[in-house]
C-alpha positions in Angstrom: 0.0 0.1 0.0 3.1 2.3 -0.5 1.9 4.0 -3.7 -1.4 4.7 -2.0 0.4 6.1 1.5 2.9 8.4 -1.4 0.0 9.4 -3.2 -2.2 10.7 -0.3 1.1 12.6 1.1 1.7 14.0 -2.2 -2.3 15.2 -2.2 -1.8 17.1 1.4 1.4 18.1 0.6 0.3 20.0 -2.6 -3.1 21.1 -1.7 -2.4 21.9 1.8 -5.8 20.3 2.7 -6.2 19.0 6.2 -5.3 15.7 7.0 -8.8 14.8 8.8 -10.4 15.9 5.5 -8.6 12.7 3.7 -9.3 9.5 4.0 -7.8 6.2 1.8 -7.8 2.4 1.8 -7.1 -0.5 -0.5 -10.2 -2.3 -1.6 -10.6 -5.5 -3.7 -7.2 -7.1 -3.1 -5.7 -9.8 -5.1 -2.3 -11.2 -4.1 -0.8 -13.2 -6.7 2.5 -15.3 -6.1 5.5 -15.2 -8.6 8.3 -16.5 -7.3 10.5 -14.4 -9.7 14.6 -14.8 -9.0 16.1 -10.8 -8.7 19.3 -12.2 -8.6 21.6 -11.9 -5.5 22.8 -8.5 -3.8 25.5 -7.7 -1.0 25.2 -5.4 1.7 29.0 -4.5 1.4 31.4 -5.1 -1.7 33.2 -7.7 0.6 29.8 -9.2 2.0 28.7 -12.8 0.7 25.9 -12.4 -2.2 22.5 -12.9 -1.1 19.1 -13.6 -2.6 16.3 -11.4 -3.5 13.1 -12.6 -4.6 9.5 -10.8 -5.6 7.4 -14.0 -4.0 4.2 -12.1 -5.7 2.5 -9.1 -6.3 -0.5 -7.3 -4.7 -3.0 -5.8 -7.3 -5.8 -3.5 -5.1 -8.1 -0.6 -5.8 -6.6 2.7 -3.9 -9.0 4.6 -2.8 -8.9 8.1 -1.9 -11.9 10.3 -0.2 -11.5 14.1 0.1 -14.2 15.9 2.3 -15.0 19.5 1.7 -12.3 19.8 -0.9 -12.1 23.8 -1.8 -9.9 23.3 -5.2 -10.7 22.9 -8.6 -12.0 19.5 -9.8 -9.6 19.7 -12.7 -6.5 20.7 -10.6 -7.1 17.7 -8.8 -7.3 15.4 -11.2 -4.2 17.0 -12.9 -2.4 16.2 -9.7 -3.1 12.8 -9.6 -2.7 11.8 -13.2 0.7 13.4 -13.1 1.5 11.9 -10.0 0.7 8.3 -11.5 2.6 9.3 -14.8 6.0 10.1 -12.4 5.5 7.1 -9.8 3.4 4.0 -10.7 5.6 2.0 -13.6 2.7 -0.6 -13.6 0.3 1.9 -15.2 0.3 0.7 -18.8 -1.2 -2.5 -17.7 -3.8 -1.0 -15.5 -7.4 0.6 -15.9 -7.5 4.3 -15.4 -8.4 6.2 -12.2 -12.2 6.9 -11.4 -13.4 9.8 -10.0 -16.6 10.7 -8.4 -17.6 15.0 -7.2 -20.2 15.6 -5.2 -21.0 19.5 -4.8 -21.7 20.1 -1.0 -23.1 23.6 -1.6 -20.6 25.7 0.0 -17.7 26.1 -2.5 -16.5 22.9 -1.3 -16.7 19.1 -2.7 -16.5 15.6 -1.4 -14.1 13.9 -3.6 -13.6 9.7 -4.4 -11.2 8.5 -6.5 -10.2 5.2 -7.2 -7.4 4.0 -8.5 -6.0 0.2 -9.4 -2.1 -0.2 -8.1 -0.3 -3.2 -8.5 2.8 -3.0 -5.9 5.6 -6.2 -6.3 6.2 -7.8 -2.9 10.0 -8.3 -2.9 11.9 -9.7 0.2 15.8 -10.1 0.6 17.5 -13.1 2.6 18.4 -12.0 5.9 20.6 -14.5 7.3 20.7 -13.6 10.8 17.0 -13.8 11.4 16.8 -10.1 12.9 13.9 -8.1 13.9 10.9 -7.8 11.4 12.1 -11.1 9.3 10.0 -13.8 8.2 10.8 -17.6 7.3 10.3 -19.0 3.7 11.8 -21.4 2.2 13.8 -22.8 5.3 15.8 -19.2 5.4 15.0 -15.7 6.7 13.6 -12.8 4.5 12.7 -9.0 5.2 10.3 -7.3 2.5 12.5 -4.9 0.9 12.6 -3.1 -2.2 15.2 -5.1 -4.5 18.8 -4.0 -4.9 19.7 -4.4 -9.0 23.4 -4.2 -9.5 24.5 -3.2 -12.8 27.4 -5.9 -14.4 30.8 -3.9 -14.8 32.8 -7.0 -16.4 32.1 -10.4 -17.8 34.5 -13.0 -16.9 35.1 -16.5 -18.8 32.9 -15.7 -21.7 34.0 -17.4 -24.8 33.1 -15.3 -28.1 31.0 -17.3 -30.8 32.2 -17.8 -34.2 29.3 -16.8 -36.9 27.9 -19.0 -39.0 
């Protein structure tokens, strides 16, 4: 639910609405196991390589409710769409957000926004089983974003002859 949390923090920071006027929750969630190997990572240059795995993905509807919103509905829509374009790499595979606006009658609006999100559930091997770790496949793991290390050099590769 990190994307929903980040979006709500962005809305609060940009619009200046009071936090008590914004409510959010995840609805209609689906967990899909994937078991995708993300390669090894090292905590330091000298530490042993440790595994990291995308154990699944969580797809859900993030619902944002704004009460007594005094601003422009178009400006709010643009704010949400621009944040999604910059922060959500999975948007191409998802439905467009839905928005409902109710005129309260005093120059403010109640706004409900439903946004479909997909968030990967990635774990990194945690050999010491420290606090917050969970058992999986006989080892201890911690839920964390993956670390992608670019290859700097290739060793022991032989060129192939054309033909």
